[in-house]
C-alpha positions, 0 to 999 in steps of 0.5 A: 508548516512554512509555505513558500511566498508566491512570486512572479514568474519574471521575480522567479526568472531573476531569483533562480538566475541569482542563485544559479550565478552565486553557486557556480565555481569559477570553472566548472570541468564538465565530468569524463562521463558527459561526452558519453551522455551527450551521445546518448541524449542525441541518439535516444532522443531523450527528453531533456528536462532542465532547472536553474535552482540548483546550485553548482557546488555542494559535498563531495559524493561518497560513491563512484559516479554510476557505479553499483557498490555495497551499503556492507562496503561503506565504513561504519562510523561510530556516532555514540557509545552503542550507536554506529552508522553507514552512510553515504552521500551526494552534493545535497542529501546525506543518507544514514542508516543507523544501528543503536544498541539497546537504550543507546542514545544520541544526545540532545543538540541543535540540529544543523541541517534539515532532518528526516528520520524513518524507524525501520526496525525497533523502537526509539524515543526521539524528542519532539516539543521537549517530550521524548515520544515513541516511534517504532517499526512493527512488521507485517504478520504473515495472515493466518486463522488468528493473526494478520497485522498490518506493518508500522514505519514511523518517520518525522520531520525536523527542521534545521535549528530544531532540538533532537534527542533520541533513546533506542528502546529495550531491544534496540532499533534501525533507523534511517535519517536523510539530512539536507544538506550534508552534515559537516560532522557527520562528514568528520565522524566519517574522515573527510575532513575538507568538506565545503560549506553547504551552498545557500539554496531555496527550491521554492517547494513546501515540506510533503508533511508537517514538520514535528509530526509523527507520522506512519509512513504506510498512511503515504498514498502511493504515487504512480510513477509510470505503470508498475512503479509507485512510490510512497514519497516525502519530502522536506525543503531540499530532500525527496524520499521515494519508497519505491515499489517496482512490479516484477518485469516492468521496465524504466526506459532510458531517461535523465533528470536534473536531480542528483539520485541516491539509490538503495535496494531494500528488496528484489533485484533489478538490472540497471542501465547506467548510461549504455552498460547494464549492472545487476543490483540486489538488496543492499546495492547502492547506486550515485547517479548524478545529474543529468546522468542517464539511466534506466532499469529492468525489474526481476521476477520478484519485484524490487523495492528501493529507497531513492533520495533526490536532491533537490526534490523532483517538481515532476514527482510532487505534481504527479503526487498532488494529482494522486492525492487529490483524487483519493481525497475526493473519495476519502476525507485527507484527514480521516482514518478508520476509527475503531468502532467494535473490538470483539477482543474486547468487547462481549460476547466476543468476535473471531474472524469477522466476515461479510458485513452488510447494513441493513434497516440501520443496523450492521449484519456480519459473520464471526466465523471460526478459524484457528491459526491454521485455517481450521474452522468449525461451525460449533463456534461461528456466529451470525452477528447484528451490531447497532449504532452505538457499537453494541452486538448480539448473536442472532445465529450460532452454530453455522460457520455462516461467511457472506451476507446479502440483505433480501427485498423481503427484509431478511438475509441471504447467508452463505452457510459455507461449511453448511455447503449451501445459501439459506435466506435467514431473518434478522432474529437468526431463523432459517427460513429455506434453502436457497442453493445446495447442489449443482447437477445433483452434487452438493456446493463445497463452500458457497463464500461471497454474494450479490444479488441483481435487479431481477433477484438473481444471486452470483455467488463465489465458491472457492471451496475453502472447506474442511473436506480433503475430497470436494463435490464439484470439479474445482472452483467456481463462480455461480448464478442462481436464477429468481427461479431457483436453477444454478448455472456455473458461469465461470468454470472450474479452476479458472480462477485460482481462488474466486472470492469477493464478487461484485455488479456494477451499479447498472448490473451491466458488469460483473467483478470477480476477485482473485485471493491465492495465485501461483503459491506452493500451498495452493492446488491451483494456479490461474492466470487470474493473479493479482487482478479483479477481472470484469464480465459482460453480464448476459441474459439469464446471469450469463458472464462474457467477456472476461477480462482484466480490471483492476490490478492489486498491489501486493505485499512485499512478502508475496512478491518475494516468493513470486506469489501472486496472491493479494489476499483479495476477499470482500468488495463493496461499491459506491454509487459512482461504480468506484470499487473498494476491496480488502487485501492484505496491503488494506482496502484498496480504491478503484476508479470505475474504470479500474484506475488505482486511487489509493489505499485505506491503511488498517492496523490489521488487514481487512477482511471485507467492507460495506457501506452503511449508515443513515446517509450510506456514507460510512465505510465499514471494514471488518478484520479478525475481532475488530470493525473499523468505520470511516466517513467518506465523502461518497455514497455506497451503493446499497446491497442488491439494489440496482 
């Protein structure tokens, strides 16, 4: 990847001035909307950011200034046999949404412009370095008892002058291409015969990704643009793509910027403020916002996912991206990716739904629960597992549908026997020593799920009633504390959480964290105000919990947001010595700082169920997911389970 030369501020000013003067038309005419824009800026005391490196000329935009149109209204252009495109463009960038029939191809060419290509559906063979390389899109699987694949969207940046060719797979494909500058031959195919020559410009920015390297969009960390609005940013020399995810109900205040913006709604909906008028936007709608038109927005109750393309790349977004990634990579090395440590679908004796991992005396212990696709369990098929450092593993117990595990100070394990309605103490050979907890107020527990110990030897545990019996023994889903003397206290009332699941203590033992798996769902019989948040509680005397408050907001998948649910899929959690939380969710392992600030997401091929730190130095994160166990080296040291 080529990086721009560093230059002095005075030299930069001269260069930028030269670029601007060379590119300005002889008689620049202000657009009709500029007077209103000036008034809105003055009345709203809006911040004005300027830049001197934007050419004054370019292509004539294909969309009207500040008016919502539909992608389907764009003419369908035949680029090649079996390849059709709907295109829209501004002064600097062109976006082409291509549909390729099975095995259709774009013939070999030398690219006349920088190109960023993302596979949205199906697969293609992309020419890279003289060889066709498969790029694919994989949709997210709806999580059930046996499946839970996470999505994949491959993308690649090719620089101007690179060799390019493309062929769709046997099922066809849908791709997005973004070019800088606008391709004259594409405009010609769209019927534009008087396109001006592309202006020469340099924006003194380096691409955010290496050219010619296939990457997965879901490995790009979210950058917070403002609270409730996070984007995966991909930048080239002259185009910046923002895959923006906006939370339900959030707002963008009226603002402006010196970069033009091509906007396409991918999912959900919002009302867009265009100068002083509101316009509804839904999936498939397009909007061209010329610089520096005032705009804002109000997001609907399903949230809204948008592809914004900015020309030139926004330096303010780049600064935010660099700050977010620096914080994440202080925890997870920049080049690190989860490594498949054990594949229980291929390595005997077999694993099914992995849960509750903990590191103890040089080995990893976990539960391999059994569920069918409809979440029906069978204790006869459940096992507890011991894994060596080389990935070999064995069953230490059978016949219990165990869930969360916890190392005890005597070298044994506290084990949630979920379908047995109890917590037991088990040796690492699988022998049950005694029952630690089985009833509250003379009625059986329903299904202990996860647990954590305090310094006094007491144990916090969740009971989300995720068990087979239709009739439950306790009045609702709750969180309990088992005192060192063996007494059980219900410390969070029944059904205050829709589904309390993962539970943790801060390194100093003063704060209890509880997450919520499901909420606001038609398939679940409890709704709560806990939504997609981790909640924090102050720990009091004898294990009590008080002052419940929102701690960290978990990112939802688009599918959950679309149905207006608040299910994060949050399950097992772990924590490092400095108090950072690592939470297994539908989106991946979400990482938060000690104050609840979002740091990033660890992407895995199937959705993670739980995680823990281990290894000789406690710097390896083990992530369990269905039949698989992944591991990832980190820059931090995990807090040993049960130690404070």
